[in-house]
PLY file of the C-alpha trace (Angstrom):
ply
format ascii 1.0
element vertex 213
property float x
property float y
property float z
element edge 212
property int vertex1
property int vertex2
end_header
32.58 -26.25 -77.18
29.14 -26.74 -75.80
28.25 -30.49 -75.34
25.63 -31.76 -78.15
23.19 -34.28 -77.64
21.11 -34.26 -81.08
21.78 -32.19 -84.33
20.30 -32.35 -87.63
19.84 -30.19 -90.34
17.37 -27.77 -88.75
18.00 -27.80 -85.21
20.72 -28.84 -82.46
19.98 -29.71 -78.80
22.97 -28.74 -76.38
23.80 -28.17 -72.72
24.12 -24.45 -71.96
26.77 -24.02 -69.21
25.61 -21.75 -66.13
26.98 -18.15 -66.82
26.73 -18.25 -70.50
24.09 -15.98 -72.37
21.69 -17.93 -73.82
21.07 -15.44 -76.85
23.52 -13.33 -79.02
26.57 -11.75 -77.60
30.36 -12.17 -77.05
30.84 -15.95 -75.50
27.37 -16.51 -75.81
26.02 -19.83 -76.84
24.95 -18.57 -79.76
28.42 -17.70 -80.91
29.66 -21.26 -79.54
27.18 -22.81 -81.75
27.80 -20.77 -84.94
31.48 -21.39 -84.52
30.65 -25.39 -84.34
28.14 -25.46 -87.19
29.97 -22.83 -89.32
26.40 -21.34 -89.90
23.74 -19.03 -88.67
22.16 -20.03 -85.32
18.69 -18.75 -84.21
17.26 -18.60 -80.64
14.11 -19.91 -80.04
13.72 -19.90 -76.30
16.01 -18.47 -73.60
17.68 -19.57 -69.99
18.77 -17.14 -67.52
22.39 -16.45 -67.47
22.89 -18.30 -64.07
20.93 -21.34 -64.82
22.40 -24.39 -67.09
20.73 -27.09 -68.71
18.97 -28.23 -72.09
18.25 -25.71 -74.87
17.32 -26.06 -78.54
18.31 -23.98 -81.24
17.29 -23.43 -85.24
19.60 -23.69 -87.62
17.75 -21.95 -90.27
15.05 -19.24 -90.54
12.55 -21.72 -91.59
13.08 -23.97 -88.64
13.08 -21.13 -86.13
9.63 -20.06 -87.46
8.37 -23.30 -87.05
9.35 -23.91 -83.53
8.14 -20.37 -82.71
4.70 -21.16 -84.02
4.72 -24.49 -82.01
6.13 -22.61 -78.63
3.01 -19.76 -79.23
0.53 -23.00 -79.58
1.82 -24.62 -76.39
3.28 -27.69 -78.24
6.70 -26.81 -77.02
7.08 -28.20 -73.38
9.50 -27.17 -71.15
10.40 -29.33 -67.93
12.90 -28.15 -65.02
14.79 -29.66 -61.89
15.04 -27.27 -58.88
16.25 -27.16 -55.50
14.26 -24.94 -52.99
15.11 -24.24 -49.46
12.07 -25.32 -47.27
9.29 -28.16 -48.17
6.15 -26.96 -49.98
2.76 -27.50 -48.05
1.37 -29.68 -51.09
3.39 -32.22 -52.79
2.31 -31.51 -56.31
0.29 -28.21 -57.37
-0.23 -25.76 -60.04
1.09 -22.34 -59.09
-0.76 -18.98 -60.93
0.31 -15.56 -60.34
0.57 -12.37 -62.07
4.16 -10.92 -62.73
5.35 -7.64 -63.26
9.20 -7.73 -64.87
10.87 -4.48 -64.17
13.19 -3.99 -66.97
15.41 -1.51 -65.15
16.28 -3.74 -62.11
16.09 -6.96 -64.22
13.78 -8.40 -61.79
10.06 -9.79 -61.76
7.63 -9.13 -58.95
4.06 -10.85 -58.07
1.15 -8.43 -58.38
-2.27 -8.37 -57.54
-4.19 -6.89 -60.42
-3.74 -6.53 -63.99
-1.85 -3.54 -65.35
0.25 -2.60 -68.28
3.24 -5.19 -68.41
1.84 -7.48 -66.37
1.33 -11.07 -67.39
0.07 -14.19 -65.81
2.43 -17.04 -65.18
1.18 -20.62 -64.72
3.42 -23.60 -63.79
3.06 -27.40 -62.27
5.38 -28.82 -59.58
6.18 -32.07 -58.13
8.01 -32.67 -54.90
10.53 -35.42 -55.87
12.64 -35.81 -52.78
13.54 -33.77 -49.69
16.77 -33.90 -47.93
17.98 -32.21 -44.70
20.95 -29.82 -45.50
23.18 -27.77 -43.29
21.06 -24.70 -43.04
17.49 -26.75 -43.21
15.18 -28.58 -45.27
15.92 -28.78 -49.15
13.59 -29.92 -51.54
13.85 -31.22 -55.26
11.00 -30.44 -57.47
10.11 -30.96 -60.96
8.44 -28.05 -62.95
6.66 -27.84 -65.96
6.19 -24.41 -67.34
2.96 -23.53 -68.97
4.12 -19.97 -69.71
7.71 -18.61 -70.34
8.10 -15.48 -68.15
11.00 -13.68 -67.21
12.72 -15.42 -63.71
9.12 -17.03 -63.67
9.96 -20.12 -61.78
12.41 -18.38 -59.50
9.85 -15.78 -58.36
6.99 -18.13 -58.04
8.64 -20.24 -55.40
10.55 -17.25 -53.78
6.70 -15.33 -53.32
5.81 -18.55 -51.67
8.79 -18.22 -48.94
10.32 -21.33 -51.10
13.61 -19.49 -52.74
16.03 -21.56 -54.98
18.94 -22.79 -53.38
21.61 -20.05 -54.70
18.91 -17.67 -55.67
20.42 -14.36 -53.75
18.16 -11.94 -56.04
15.07 -13.66 -55.14
15.81 -14.38 -51.23
17.87 -17.49 -51.34
21.48 -17.49 -49.99
23.98 -16.96 -52.76
26.24 -20.25 -52.99
29.37 -21.03 -54.80
27.11 -23.61 -56.70
25.43 -20.96 -58.02
21.23 -20.86 -58.92
19.61 -24.78 -58.52
17.71 -24.88 -61.40
18.32 -27.04 -64.59
16.39 -27.34 -67.79
16.07 -31.02 -67.82
13.85 -31.97 -70.46
12.47 -30.41 -73.53
9.66 -31.84 -75.95
8.69 -30.64 -79.14
7.76 -31.56 -82.81
10.63 -31.82 -85.33
10.90 -29.28 -88.22
9.34 -30.24 -90.57
8.75 -34.41 -90.35
6.14 -33.45 -87.63
7.78 -36.51 -85.14
7.77 -35.75 -81.96
10.83 -35.97 -79.77
12.01 -35.49 -76.33
15.34 -35.10 -75.02
16.50 -34.64 -71.55
19.94 -34.11 -69.54
20.71 -34.65 -65.72
22.49 -32.05 -63.64
25.48 -33.19 -61.79
27.79 -31.85 -58.75
26.18 -29.86 -55.50
23.41 -29.57 -54.55
21.92 -31.89 -57.10
24.26 -34.86 -55.59
22.07 -34.32 -52.17
19.53 -36.39 -54.14
18.98 -39.30 -56.14
18.54 -38.22 -59.56
0 1
1 2
2 3
3 4
4 5
5 6
6 7
7 8
8 9
9 10
10 11
11 12
12 13
13 14
14 15
15 16
16 17
17 18
18 19
19 20
20 21
21 22
22 23
23 24
24 25
25 26
26 27
27 28
28 29
29 30
30 31
31 32
32 33
33 34
34 35
35 36
36 37
37 38
38 39
39 40
40 41
41 42
42 43
43 44
44 45
45 46
46 47
47 48
48 49
49 50
50 51
51 52
52 53
53 54
54 55
55 56
56 57
57 58
58 59
59 60
60 61
61 62
62 63
63 64
64 65
65 66
66 67
67 68
68 69
69 70
70 71
71 72
72 73
73 74
74 75
75 76
76 77
77 78
78 79
79 80
80 81
81 82
82 83
83 84
84 85
85 86
86 87
87 88
88 89
89 90
90 91
91 92
92 93
93 94
94 95
95 96
96 97
97 98
98 99
99 100
100 101
101 102
102 103
103 104
104 105
105 106
106 107
107 108
108 109
109 110
110 111
111 112
112 113
113 114
114 115
115 116
116 117
117 118
118 119
119 120
120 121
121 122
122 123
123 124
124 125
125 126
126 127
127 128
128 129
129 130
130 131
131 132
132 133
133 134
134 135
135 136
136 137
137 138
138 139
139 140
140 141
141 142
142 143
143 144
144 145
145 146
146 147
147 148
148 149
149 150
150 151
151 152
152 153
153 154
154 155
155 156
156 157
157 158
158 159
159 160
160 161
161 162
162 163
163 164
164 165
165 166
166 167
167 168
168 169
169 170
170 171
171 172
172 173
173 174
174 175
175 176
176 177
177 178
178 179
179 180
180 181
181 182
182 183
183 184
184 185
185 186
186 187
187 188
188 189
189 190
190 191
191 192
192 193
193 194
194 195
195 196
196 197
197 198
198 199
199 200
200 201
201 202
202 203
203 204
204 205
205 206
206 207
207 208
208 209
209 210
210 211
211 212
């Protein structure tokens, strides 16, 4: 059973464990939450299968439409923690790229020119702490997404030779702990009260234990 942080008649905040599908499927978060609520669950955003952390789901179609509209308006704020290999040149910056997602390979790439299937990707990051690991420097970064592209955080840092810890797909070493990316905080407007709510959850274990979170 997933860890539930907040629930009302319209939405449910919970922790997705790394390795689970965030959308519908056998053994997915949707299936687990439907068993918990005895009702239909509607995904409104997603996390990569290998990534864990905070997610929110709608419990009815009207709430799903409400949240989807706010996501399109940019009123749904997603913040992440990531551990990257190396140290960025700037302590904080905005990263802007053009990304192309190859559906056949399920992999995204940075490109230099607009063409069919290419989308802009924007995020802000801030270095919180740097530690010296057995295989070189590791940096804990806070990330705020402005766009929600497939594998966006992973590929934007990797393209700058700062791959995420454990992310073998994008230039990091594969580690037993998995990909060091965590959905840390979500801020949204509640359906239909218009009240703003912020929920957050901290990761545990390695490599997060290298830092004071």
